[in-house]
C-alpha positions in Angstrom: 162.3 310.9 1.2 162.2 307.6 3.0 162.7 309.1 6.4 159.3 311.0 6.6 157.5 307.8 5.6 159.2 305.8 8.3 158.3 308.5 10.8 154.7 308.5 9.7 154.4 304.7 10.2 156.1 304.9 13.6 154.0 307.8 14.8 150.7 306.3 13.7 151.6 302.9 15.3 152.4 304.7 18.6 149.1 306.5 18.5 147.2 303.3 17.8 148.9 301.6 20.8 147.3 304.2 23.1 143.9 302.5 22.5 145.2 300.0 25.1 145.0 302.7 27.7 141.3 301.9 28.1 142.0 298.8 30.2 144.0 301.0 32.6 140.9 303.2 33.1 138.8 300.3 34.4 141.5 299.0 36.6 141.6 302.4 38.5 139.3 303.5 41.3 136.7 306.0 40.1 138.1 308.9 42.1 141.7 308.2 40.8 140.4 308.1 37.2 138.6 311.4 37.6 141.7 313.0 39.0 143.7 311.8 36.0 141.1 312.9 33.4 140.8 316.3 35.3 144.4 317.1 34.3 144.5 315.2 31.0 141.6 317.2 29.4 143.3 320.5 30.4 146.6 319.4 29.0 145.0 318.0 25.9 143.3 321.3 25.2 146.6 323.2 25.5 148.5 320.7 23.2 145.7 320.7 20.5 145.5 324.5 20.5 149.3 324.9 20.6 149.8 322.5 17.7 147.3 324.5 15.6 148.6 327.9 16.5 152.4 327.3 16.7 152.9 324.6 14.0 150.1 323.9 11.6 148.8 327.5 11.0 152.2 329.0 10.2 153.1 326.1 7.9 149.7 326.3 6.2 150.3 330.0 5.5 153.7 329.2 4.0 152.5 326.2 1.9 149.1 327.4 0.5 148.3 330.5 -1.5 147.1 333.2 0.8 143.9 333.7 -1.3 142.6 330.2 -0.3 144.5 329.1 2.8 141.9 330.4 5.2 139.2 328.7 3.2 140.8 325.3 3.8 141.4 326.2 7.5 137.7 327.0 7.8 136.9 323.8 5.9 138.7 321.7 8.5 136.8 323.5 11.3 133.5 322.9 9.6 134.3 319.3 8.6 135.1 318.3 12.2 132.0 320.1 13.4 129.9 317.9 11.0 131.9 314.8 12.1 131.3 315.4 15.8 127.6 316.3 15.3 126.5 313.5 12.9 128.7 310.6 13.9 129.4 311.3 17.6 125.9 312.3 18.3 125.2 308.6 18.3 128.7 307.7 19.3 128.0 309.3 22.7 131.5 309.6 24.0 132.8 312.3 26.4 136.3 313.1 27.5 135.8 313.1 31.2 132.4 311.6 31.7 132.0 308.8 34.1 132.7 305.8 31.9 131.2 303.5 34.5 127.8 305.2 34.4 126.9 305.6 30.7 123.5 307.1 29.8 121.0 304.3 29.4 119.4 305.9 26.4 122.6 305.9 24.5 124.2 302.7 25.5 121.7 299.9 25.2 122.6 297.4 22.5 125.5 295.7 20.7 124.5 297.7 17.6 125.4 300.9 19.4 128.8 299.4 20.3 129.5 298.7 16.7 128.5 302.2 15.7 130.9 303.4 18.4 133.7 301.4 16.8 132.8 302.7 13.3 132.8 306.3 14.5 136.2 305.7 16.1 137.6 304.2 12.9 136.6 307.2 10.8 137.9 309.7 13.3 141.2 307.8 13.6 141.6 307.5 9.9 141.5 311.2 9.5 144.0 311.6 12.4 146.3 309.3 10.5 146.1 311.5 7.4 146.7 314.6 9.5 149.8 313.1 11.0 151.1 312.0 7.6 150.6 315.5 6.1 152.4 317.1 9.1 155.5 314.9 8.7 155.8 315.6 5.0 156.1 319.3 5.9 158.7 318.7 8.5 159.7 316.6 11.5 158.9 319.4 14.0 155.4 319.7 12.7 154.9 316.0 12.6 156.1 315.5 16.2 154.0 318.3 17.5 150.9 317.0 15.8 151.5 313.4 17.0 151.9 314.6 20.6 148.7 316.6 20.3 146.8 313.6 18.8 148.1 311.3 21.6 146.9 313.5 24.4 143.6 314.0 22.7 143.2 310.2 22.2 143.9 309.2 25.8 140.7 310.4 27.4 138.7 309.4 24.3 140.1 305.8 24.4 139.3 305.4 28.0 135.7 306.4 27.4 135.4 304.2 24.3 136.6 301.2 26.2 134.1 301.8 28.9 131.3 302.1 26.3 132.1 298.7 24.9 132.2 297.1 28.4 128.9 298.7 29.2 127.4 297.4 25.9 128.2 293.8 26.9 131.7 293.1 25.6 134.1 291.2 27.9 137.4 292.9 28.6 139.4 291.0 26.0 136.9 291.6 23.2 136.5 295.3 24.1 140.3 295.7 24.1 140.7 294.0 20.7 137.8 295.8 19.1 139.1 299.2 20.3 142.6 298.4 19.1 141.3 297.3 15.7 139.5 300.6 15.4 142.6 302.5 16.4 144.6 300.8 13.6 142.8 303.0 11.2 145.2 305.7 12.3 147.9 303.6 10.6 145.7 303.0 7.5 145.0 306.8 7.3 148.8 307.5 7.4 149.6 304.9 4.7 146.8 306.1 2.5 148.0 309.7 2.8 151.5 308.7 2.0 150.6 307.2 -1.3 148.1 309.9 -2.1 150.6 312.7 -1.3 153.2 311.0 -3.6 150.7 311.5 -6.5 149.5 315.0 -5.5 152.4 316.7 -3.7 150.6 320.0 -3.3 147.9 318.3 -1.2 150.2 318.2 1.8 149.8 321.9 2.3 146.0 321.7 1.9 145.9 318.9 4.5 148.0 320.9 6.9 145.6 323.9 6.5 142.6 321.5 7.0 144.3 320.0 10.1 144.8 323.5 11.6 141.1 324.2 11.3 140.2 320.8 12.7 142.5 321.2 15.7 141.1 324.7 16.3 137.6 323.2 16.4 138.6 320.4 18.8 140.3 322.9 21.2 137.7 325.7 21.0 134.4 323.8 21.0 135.2 320.5 22.6 138.0 320.8 25.1 138.0 324.4 26.4 134.2 324.2 27.1 134.8 321.2 29.3 137.3 323.2 31.4 134.7 326.0 31.7 132.3 323.6 33.4 134.5 323.6 36.5 133.0 325.9 39.2 135.6 325.5 42.0 138.0 328.5 41.7 141.1 326.6 42.9 140.5 323.7 40.6 139.9 326.2 37.7 143.3 327.9 38.4 145.0 324.5 38.4 143.3 323.5 35.1 144.3 326.8 33.5 147.9 326.3 34.6 147.9 322.8 33.1 146.3 324.2 29.9 149.1 326.8 29.6 151.7 324.1 30.2 150.2 322.2 27.2 150.6 325.3 25.1 154.2 325.8 26.3 155.1 322.2 25.5 153.9 322.6 21.9 155.8 325.9 21.6 159.0 324.3 23.0 158.7 321.3 20.7 158.5 323.7 17.7 161.8 325.3 18.8 163.4 322.0 19.7 162.7 320.2 16.4 162.5 323.2 14.1 164.1 322.6 10.7 
């Protein structure tokens, strides 16, 4: 049983390191950054949806009684809706918004910056628990979930770093603050490991919850961003990248299936 726990720690540490990607965002020209995020949001949508459909949902149906499994899936969807509305309403981050031109009404004080960090910490803690629950089910589910979280975190971390800079943090302090918030991924993973040892059945419930959460992120946060594109050629490219994200998750399920 030691191996899943080692995998959980390694996976959450890797995810937390992606908070350092924010500094890359501000070192790029605006046009280059938009080009990267243009593809990254589409790929992120595909990986998040693929992880839910190809890995988490099938495992949830196997692990949880069929009379309640879809209640927990719906619970994950609703919980992330509440999290996005009531925390990220004030957090004010977007996945491909111009991080160099934040809304003046949202980013005005250091207090906002600290709320931004708090919101990130809560979101990342839940991500850590999701990753932990996935690895206790199987390596293939854990790997697919970790990949999906990473590609969801990349544009988010770029935006978060920009928010802190805009709020008056220097580059070093912004990088450290963002990294500290991202370490809650590891804390969430460790917390889940100890909790799951006590209540083994909870792993299935968390997987079902995670499936609903990922469905929410894909359906109401990422896919709508793709629908904003009005240029036909760019929309076709985004759709192709989105399908590639789905295919990657499907292939990972075959490659690491146990």
